[in-house]
Phi, psi and omega in degrees: 000322187299313182299323180293321178295319180295319179301315179298318182296321179294314177302319179295319179297320184292317179296323178294324177297318177296320178295316182296320178301315180297320180294316179301319182292322184292312182296321178296318179296322181293322180293324180291320178295323186269344185278133180301130184281144173288138180293135178253006174288157181298157179291171184291340183272350183229148172241137178256123185229161176258134180251116175264107181268090185286324186292328181257350179073021183280353177076207186271136180229144179264127178234147175257125179245131179294147185301324184291342178270000182229106176212156172302323177217135174251105185274124182244123180241348178202177179299327180295320178297322180290324180292333174297338176257012187294334179258014176274102177294324174236130178244122178262125183114179182272142170263115181246114179262112187226120177068038185289128189264345180262170191264340178242130174251106183250121180281006171059229187269008184295130177260318184234132167244115181265069178170200179266160168242116181244135177231124181208162181046044185224076185288352180270345186292121184249333180221141173239123186230143174203082189287346182251346186295127180248324186222135172241119185286340180237241189236165165255117181237105181245118189231126173054054178253094192281346179256352184289121180244339188223138169233121181238104178226066190295338181258358183296127184242337188220131166196164188266324181205155178241127174227094181242115183221133178064064173235072196293344178242012175292116185229350186230117177230126182243107174243165167298147187297344183229073176281128182236183180068007180292143177242324185225132177230118173233115176232117188222132175058065173233178176255018178296146181259342182204154177237105183210169169086013179252112189256113178200149183274334185220139176227154169276312184224132168229107184231107176242112187217149174059030175260097194293346178253359186291114183249347183214125171237117188222136180201154176259019179303143182252341182209138173234108191274352174242250188254132164244109183223115178234102189219149169059038174261203180301143184300336182253026182297137173251132182247122184229106173228068189291341184260357185290124179251324182228139176216159178265303176227134180236130166226123180234124179223139179064041180252144176278322180214149180221123177249100174232051193296336182247013178293127180244333188215131170244115190291327184239275188225162177217131179220129177241112195228134171054045177263162178254008177293153181263345179212151172220117183243123170239078192293340182246003180293127182243335191208136174236123183279347176224229185275142176238118185230141174229110194223131172060035176264087196289339184258349187291132180243336187225122175237135179223124174222071190292337186250354185292116184248337185218130173237116187276344175252214178273164177241119182240117174236103185220138172057040171262088197309321188264012177265114183253359176207132175268087185225025189252019176237063190290342181247008186289125184246331190217132169237120187278348178235212180277163168240150177217119181235121176225139178161217181235028183286146180265338180208161175239124178236100175236067190300325181268350185294127185253327185210141168233116190275001179240201179273179179221132175232125174234126178223124182222149175267000181296140175286340190254348184290134182250101179301320184303310182295317184296316180298316184281320190269324187250297192298312187296340182267351181240335183278130186242096176088097175151192181255135174248115183243139178224130181232122176236183183291334183268316183199174177224154182215151182224138169222158177240134184231152179266184184292348175269357180087009183270140183286122182256347172225138185298157175299132182245116179269129175230167178294149181288164178308316183288326181291319176301316181296319177296316180302311179302319177297317182291318175304316182296318182293316180298320181293316178299319178294318178298320182290318177303320181291323179298334183276346182287123180303140177088355175263000000 
């Protein structure tokens, strides 16, 4: 009997433990459901954010940002305001420096700014420094800083845009040699001598203007979807964009040399105005979607556009003193607007041109250019709808054609501009002589 009794006692004790554990679990679960839960959101002093590092492909990373480092705008008026952000490795929001009273703006230990850096109304700022700064999520916008001479951001690798205007003594900029992700670059009225070291395949805007010491503009950009404008810099500025294939609008002024060797397409317009280069070669250009102009380039002697076949707007070649023959469009077939040629050229050779959809104006100082031949043999067969005017040193002629190229008004010979002027002068002289004679006593 004793072994059986011991066995019954063991089974009874085990069952009691199982029941007790079940009761405890049930009570515990009920207590967990009824007890107020502790909040798991971050404390008021910290924000938890996700950082997507697209440029390096590192994916999502969790960072904690102190509340003082995260605002829509951080208004900075003096060194003290900036020092309060000195321990912010990452700043979320824009840094707006407005009415800054000190001479140095030091970004301290900040590595990332997820916004813009704007400096305005701060005529005392002489230096901007950020020796740890690696990334700007938006733009650097520096406006009307008359004392700013130096920008030092040696580790900066990424930002979206540069907008620097009216920085008349800015002469030293230190960036990482490979700043990427740029979309817009506007640099105006600075003392910088060159623009180089910005590596990007595509830009919306590249506008470098009124930098009186700027002697070199160089970039490996392949596409500019908005404006390319390089104007009114140093008279000897050299422009090197050898990889550029596509652009929307191009304006080049006051350049000594231009390298656009791979340019294939201009979506809207292109203008080369008042440059000092001796030659302009665009060996791969095939299409211009609007007006194409080459104007007032007094030193240019050689122009070459061997592949250009279509200009959808007008074609303007004016006042290029050393161009004596318009023979540099061997494949040009169609001009969608008017043509205007002015200068000292002796002949026009557009052998492949089939149609000009606007009017035509030709004005030359050449003694040998024959308006009559050009109007009858060339112009009247290609101009569709408009007035064709030709002025040479000897005479001028005008004809009107319809959309089918038929002459609707006969060729009209009139005196040349110089002849009219001489005749007017002669009449004036005779009249003056006559009046003088009337005033002589006794006559």
